[in-house]
C-alpha positions as CSV (number, residue, x, y, z in Angstrom):
1,M,9.3,4.7,-13.6
2,D,12.7,3.3,-14.6
3,K,14.2,6.8,-14.1
4,L,13.2,6.7,-10.4
5,L,16.0,4.1,-9.9
6,D,18.6,6.7,-10.9
7,P,20.0,8.4,-7.7
8,T,19.2,11.8,-9.3
9,W,15.6,11.0,-8.9
10,Q,15.8,9.8,-5.2
11,P,13.5,12.6,-4.0
12,Q,10.8,11.6,-6.5
13,L,11.2,7.9,-5.6
14,Q,10.8,8.8,-1.9
15,D,7.7,10.8,-2.8
16,V,6.2,7.8,-4.7
17,L,6.8,5.5,-1.8
18,L,5.5,7.8,0.8
19,Y,2.4,8.4,-1.3
20,H,1.6,4.7,-0.7
21,V,1.7,5.0,3.1
22,L,-1.0,6.2,5.5
23,P,0.2,7.5,8.9
24,N,-2.0,5.0,10.8
25,E,-3.2,1.4,10.6
26,V,-6.2,1.1,8.4
27,R,-7.7,-2.3,7.9
28,S,-10.1,-3.2,5.1
29,T,-13.0,-3.0,7.5
30,D,-12.0,0.6,8.4
31,L,-12.2,1.8,4.8
32,V,-15.1,4.1,4.1
33,D,-16.5,4.4,0.5
34,H,-15.6,7.6,-1.3
35,T,-13.3,9.0,1.4
36,Y,-10.2,11.1,0.9
37,V,-7.3,10.2,3.3
38,T,-3.9,12.0,3.6
39,T,-0.8,10.0,2.8
40,V,2.6,10.4,4.5
41,N,3.8,12.6,1.6
42,G,0.9,15.0,2.4
43,E,-1.3,14.3,-0.6
44,D,-4.8,13.0,-0.5
45,I,-5.9,9.7,-2.1
46,L,-9.4,8.7,-2.8
47,I,-10.6,5.4,-1.3
48,N,-13.6,3.6,-2.8
49,T,-14.9,0.3,-1.4
50,H,-17.5,-0.6,-4.1
51,P,-15.4,-1.6,-6.0
52,A,-12.3,-1.5,-3.8
53,R,-10.1,1.0,-5.5
54,V,-7.6,3.8,-4.7
55,N,-7.8,7.0,-6.8
56,G,-10.4,5.5,-9.0
57,N,-8.2,3.1,-11.1
58,S,-5.9,1.2,-8.7
59,R,-7.6,-1.9,-7.7
60,I,-7.2,-3.2,-4.1
61,L,-6.4,-6.9,-4.6
62,I,-9.3,-8.3,-2.6
63,D,-9.9,-11.4,-4.8
64,E,-6.2,-12.3,-4.5
65,H,-6.4,-12.1,-0.7
66,L,-3.7,-9.4,-0.7
67,Y,-5.3,-7.1,1.9
68,D,-5.0,-6.8,5.7
69,I,-1.6,-8.5,5.6
70,E,-0.2,-8.3,9.1
71,A,3.1,-6.6,9.8
72,S,4.7,-5.8,13.2
73,N,3.9,-2.1,12.7
74,G,0.7,-2.1,10.7
75,V,-1.0,-3.7,7.7
76,I,-0.4,-4.0,3.9
77,H,-3.0,-3.8,1.1
78,G,-1.9,-4.9,-2.3
79,L,-2.7,-2.8,-5.4
80,D,-2.6,-3.7,-9.1
81,T,-0.9,-0.4,-10.1
82,V,1.6,2.0,-8.7
83,L,0.1,5.2,-7.3
84,T,1.7,8.3,-8.8
85,P,1.8,11.5,-6.7
86,K,1.7,15.0,-8.3
87,S,5.5,15.2,-8.2
88,I,5.7,12.4,-10.8
89,S,2.7,12.9,-12.9
90,N,0.8,16.2,-13.0
91,D,-0.2,17.2,-16.5
92,I,-3.8,18.1,-17.2
93,V,-4.7,14.6,-18.4
94,D,-3.1,12.9,-15.4
95,I,-5.0,15.1,-13.0
96,V,-8.4,14.8,-14.6
97,A,-7.9,11.0,-15.2
98,S,-6.5,10.3,-11.7
99,G,-9.9,9.8,-10.1
100,S,-9.2,12.4,-7.4
101,H,-11.4,14.7,-9.5
102,D,-13.9,12.0,-10.6
103,K,-16.5,14.5,-11.8
104,F,-14.3,15.0,-14.8
105,S,-14.9,11.5,-16.1
106,T,-16.9,12.7,-19.1
107,L,-14.0,15.1,-20.0
108,V,-11.5,12.3,-19.9
109,A,-13.8,10.1,-22.2
110,A,-14.3,13.0,-24.6
111,L,-10.5,13.7,-24.8
112,N,-9.9,10.0,-25.7
113,V,-12.7,10.0,-28.3
114,A,-11.5,13.3,-29.9
115,G,-7.9,12.1,-29.9
116,L,-6.8,15.1,-27.8
117,V,-5.0,13.3,-25.0
118,D,-1.5,14.0,-26.5
119,A,-2.4,17.6,-27.1
120,L,-3.2,18.2,-23.5
121,R,0.0,16.4,-22.4
122,G,2.0,18.8,-24.5
123,D,4.1,21.8,-23.6
124,G,2.1,24.5,-21.8
125,P,1.1,26.6,-20.3
126,L,-2.5,25.5,-20.9
127,T,-5.8,26.2,-19.2
128,V,-8.8,23.9,-19.4
129,F,-12.3,25.0,-18.5
130,G,-14.6,22.0,-17.9
131,K,-18.2,21.9,-16.9
132,Y,-18.3,20.4,-13.5
133,Y,-21.5,19.1,-11.9
134,S,-23.0,16.0,-10.3
135,G,-22.1,13.0,-12.4
136,M,-20.8,14.7,-15.5
137,S,-18.3,17.1,-16.8
138,L,-17.3,18.7,-20.2
């Protein structure tokens, strides 16, 4: 993420920041479990409420009381990680591990156990076929 502070990467920095913004005010009581919402950058993020997460792994900071923070033009919800849009992180591992394709969770676990994460982050082009059905993949 340090490279995003370099002026050369300003478009990617803008994309990261706009990926954190919804085009309307959404309070914690408005969140619906397992719902996709479109950010200002045009990409969808996955909202879960049980537990409160964005894209499967970014925790909404409920216990820290960093949600529904009032602003003059909307609300703020704190997260424990930076959300990364496709323009920043889009290799095979990033996509299947992002939570936006949560039915690939078994594939992600298998890649970790088999030690193949780095291989699928390597130079491509690569194609992965993964079994995709309710609750599991591989």
